[in-house]
N, C-alpha and C positions, 0 to 999 in steps of 0.2 A: 426521395430527397437525401442527399449525402451531407452529413454534418461536418463542419470543420472540426478537426481534432484539437485537443489542448495544445499540442505541438504540431504544426503543419508538417505533413510528410513531404511536401514539395520543397524545392530549394528555397531557402529563406534569403532575406537581405542579410548581408554580413556586417551590418552596422550594430555595434554594441549599444544597449540602452543607455541613455544619458544619465540615468540615476540608478544607483545600485538597488537591486530588488531586495525586498525584505527576506531575510534568510532564517525562517523558522523551519521546523521539521515537517511542515505541511504546505510549503509554498510551491506546490507543483506549478501553479498558474501565475506565480508572481512575475509581473512584467510582461505577461502574455497579452496580446490583443484579445478582446472578448470575441466569442464565437459569433459569427454573423447571423446564424440561424439558430434560434433557441430550440431546446428540446421540447417535445410535446408537453403541453400543459392542460390542466382542466380549467374550468371557469374560476375566476378569482385569482389566477396566477399560481395555482397549486400544482406542483410537479408530482407526477406519478413515478415512483421508483420501485423497481423490483427488489425485494428483500429475500435473501436465502440465508437463514441463520447458520446452516452448516452443522457438522457433527461436533462431538466433544463439548468444549465450552462455548460453542458458537451461539447457542440460544441465550446463555447467560450474558455474554458481552454485547450481543445485538439488542437485548432487552434494555441495557444501559443506554444505548444510542436512542432507542425509541422513547424512553422516558425523558431524556434530555431534550430531544426535539419537541416533545409535547410541551415541556415547560417553557421553552423559548418561542413557542408558536412558529416553528419552522414550517414553511409552506410545502410540506412533503406529505404525500399520501402513499402508504406502503401497499404493494401487492406482494403478500408473503407466500412463499412456497417452501414447505419443510422437506426439501430434498435431502436424502441421506444416502451415503455410500456404505454405511455400516450394516445395512440389512439387505437381504436378497430382494430382487425386483426393484420397483420404484421407477421403471423406465417411463411410466405414464406421467408422473408428477415432474420428472426431469424434463420431459417434452413440454409440459405446460409452462415450466419456469423459463425454458428457452424461448417459447413464444412470447412470454411476457417481456423478456429482455429485448427481443427484437422489436416489440411494440413500443416499449418505453425508452429504449436506447441507453438507459443508465441503470446501474444496479449496485447494491451493497451486499456483500456475502461474507460468511464465515468460510472455514475450510472444510471441504468434504473429504471424508475418510476414503482411502483407496486400499482395498485388501491386497495383501502380498501373495496369497496362495494362487496357484495356477488356475483354479476354478473361478476366481474372482473376476469381476468386470474391470474393464479399463477405467482409467481415472476420469471422473466426470469433471474435475477441475480442468484437466487438459482438454477434454471435449468442448467445454464452454469456450476456452480461448481459441481453439482451432475453428469451431463453427462460426463464431462471431468475428474471427480474424482480429482479435484484440492483441496485436502483435508485440506491443511494448509493455513490459513489466517495469515499473518504477518503484524502487525501494529507497527511502530516505533515512540515512543513518546520521544522527546528530546528537552530540552530547547535550544533556539537559541540565540547566542550572539547578543547583541544589541536590543533584544526584551524582556524586563523584564516582568515577570509574578509574581504571588503571591509566588510561590516556584521557586528558582533558581536551576540550575544543576540537573534537572530531566532527567533521562535517563533509560528507560525501554522498553522492547519489549513484545507485546501481541501476543501469539500464540493461535489461535482459531480453533477448529475443525469445518470444513466447510460444511460437507455433511450429518449430521444426527441430532439427538436431536430434539428440538421443530420445527426445519425447515424441518422435514421429509415430511410435507404436508399431514399427515394422520389425518383427522378429519371428523366427521360426526355427524348428529343430530339423536340421538338414540330415542328420543321422543320429541314432540313439546316443545320447551323451554329448552331442555337438549342437550348440545353439548359435545362430547368427542373428545379431541385432544390428539393424541398419541405422546409421547416423546420416540424415539427409541435410545437406547444406545447399542453398541456392543463392545465386548472385543477387536476384531481386530482393530477397528477404534480408540478405546481409546489407545491401545498400540502404534499404528502408530503415533498418534499426540504427545503422550508423549515422544516417542523416538526422534521425530523431534525436540521437545523443548530442550531436553538434547543435541542433536547434535548441534543445533543452539548455545547453551550456550558454548559448547566446542570450536567450530570453531570461535566464535566471542569473546572469552576470557571473557565471562560473568561468574559471580561468584555464582549465586543463581538462583534456579528455584522454583517457587511457584505454587502449584496446587490450583485453585479456584473452589469451588464446593458448593453444598447444600446437602451433604450426611446426614446431621442430620435429614432432612425431607424426601428426596428421597433416601432412604437407599439402594434400589436396583440399580436404574439408575445411580445416582451420586456416590453411593457406589462402583459401578463397576469401575468408573474412578479413584476414590480415592485409592482403593485397588491396581489397576493396577499401579498407580503412585508410591505407596510405594514399590511395588515389583521391578519396574524398577529402582527406585532410589538406591536400594541396589547394582545393577550392576555398577553404576557409582560412588560408594563411593571412589574408588581409585583416581578418577579424582580431588577430592577436591571440587567439586561443592556442595554448601550448598542447602538443600531442606527444604521446609515447606509447609503446606497446610493451607487454610483459607476459611471460609464460605463467600459466595459471598456478602452478605449484609454488613458484617464486612469489606470485601475488599473495597467496595465502600467508606465507611467512612475512612478507612486507607489511601486510595489514596488521598483523599482531605486533610487529616490532616498530613500524614507523607509519601509522595510518594517516598522518597529516600530509603525506605526499600525494594523496588521492583527492580528486575533486568530483569528476564525473567518470564513471567506469562503464564501458560497454562491452558486452560479451555474448557468446552463444548461450543456448538454453541451460544446459546442465551446469556450466560453470556459475551461472547466475544463482542457481539453487544453493550451491555451496558457499559462494562469496556472501550472499545475503545473510546467511546464518552467522558467518564470522563477523560481518558488520554489526548485526544485532547484538552479539555478545560483547562487542567493543563498547557499546553505548548503554548497555543495561539489560539486554535480553529481548525475547520476542514479544513481550507484553507491552512494549512502548514504541515499536517501529511500524509506521504506517506504510501503506503501499497502494498501488492501483495497476490496472491493466487498461491500456488505451489503444484504440484502433481508429480507423477513419470514420466509422459510423457509431460505434458503441464504446462505452466506458464502464468498467466493472471495478469497484473499489473493495479492497480486502486488506487484512493485516499483511505487512511486508514479509514476515516470516510465516510460511504456510504450515503452521503446526495445528493439529487437531486437539492436542492436549487431553486425550481421553483419560490420562492418569489422574487428572485433577477435576474431571467433570463432576459436578454436583457437590463439590467439597467447599464451595464458596471461597476458593483461593485464586480464581481467575482475575487477571488484571485486564480491565476493559480499555485501557488507554490507547492501545494500538488500533482497536476498532473505532474508538471515538475520534482519534486523529485522522483515520482513513475516511471517516464520514465527513469530517470538515474539508478534506480534499474534494469530496464529492460536492459539497455545498459550493466551493469555489468554482468547480466545473460548471455548476448551474448559475453562476453569477451572484450567489448569495454570500458575498464576501463579509458583510458586516456580522452576520450570524456566525459564520465560520471563525472569524477573528475573535469574537466573544467567547466561543466555546474553547478554542485553542488556547487563548490567553488564560482562561480559568483553569484549564487542565495543567498548563505549565506552572501556574501559581501554586496549585496544590502540591505538585511534585517538588517545587522549589522550597516550600516551607519545611518539608521533611517531617512533619508531625505525624502524618498518617501514611502508611505504606502497605501495599500488598506484599504477600510473602516472597514473591519473586524479586522484589526490590529491597529485601532485607527487613521487611516489617515483621513484627511479632504477633500481629493480630490475625488470626486465621479466618475470620468471618467478615467479608466485605461486601458492600454493594455500593452503587453510585446513586447520587441524588442531586437534583438541581433546584435550589431555590432561586427564584427570579424576582426582580423588581422592575416594573415598567413605569414609564412616564408617558402620559398621553400628550402627543403633539399632533393633533388632528387624527392620528391613528396610533396604535400601540407601537412604540419604538423601544427597542431593547437598549436600556441604559446601563444596567448592571447585571452581571451573571456570575454567580459563584458556584463552582463545581466542587463537591466534596465527596471523597471516599471515606466512609466512616465505619467503625467497627461496632458490632453488637456483642462481641465476645466478652467473657468475664475478665480477660486480661486487660481490656481497654475500658472496663466499666468505670474506672476512676475519672474518665473524661466527663465533664459536665455538659449535658445535652439539654436543649430546650426546643420546644415546638414553635414554629412561626405560623402555624395554621395549615400549611401545605407540606411542610418538610421538616427535616431536622437540621439544625445548625450546631456546629461545634463552637462553644465559647472560647474566646481568646484568653 
């Protein structure tokens, strides 16, 4: 069975939705038609999801998601695999995790460490994307209310080809001291990711698509992408979507100087890695930017900036917001919009108040965790009516905050 992706890879209707889609930082599926065939479920409508916490701070931030989902009674059952790229071996559990992803068709993961030494293994992050053909990386960069940065009202999406380019893993030493690394570009994958970007723009009421490239130097490889973009753009003329293209080095400067000119950006693999980090810096850092990887059959959700953050592992400084927001994108993919909206709104409310911040967001409290107190009202079944998500400190610096217990969790007094 082939599942319909969040954004159809086939040619879409070029009619713009009649109503503007909700534009939050996790509205990947806003305005999209629901998938016609649901993902595999267990009895009682419970979705089985593969969970790979990852290396570095991965276990800490995925624990936050698990705790939140438990408190809101999200119909999710986890199949957890503690894959790690930081230690030798591990091929067996990696294979088990891949089998789980192929079985469940949806997963949530942290970032797996990839060693840089010659003896190290190839990236398991890349291997997952290639083996599952989850070809579209989507990173959403949006300014958050209550958290000012140099530029306000930034709001753009980065669509990155995920399976080829410089990440093809084809390199060799042709002569001692001479290394050749192959960048592979194909018309099929260029067309697929570019159509994805236009479909995304249409379904989410975006106005403009920008192709990022280096075709002035790589005239064949990036030229293939640029020429494909221009050809496909002609097919979408009647939709009213504006199009332009920009060389990647100029794009980097323009993002820092004038980020508001961008709406949807589509690009080959390596440029996406660079641009997504710039985008994250514009809106507050890697701790708040969600992302996902989408293919025709599988979907894998992870923070938009692929940072392991080994330097803060175990120090209780990790910001779980990016992972929480990525998890809400997953909930929308499963059609669980009400729960996703509740968690997303609560996360934004906490950030907006500005009272409690993790260190990466300028907070002074070094010890954080997340907790979710919930209130439910019975309407034939338990329906979520209120959800408040709090990040709170247990450090001495924040000891002056008055805390009280509600029986299941801690609430911060107003």
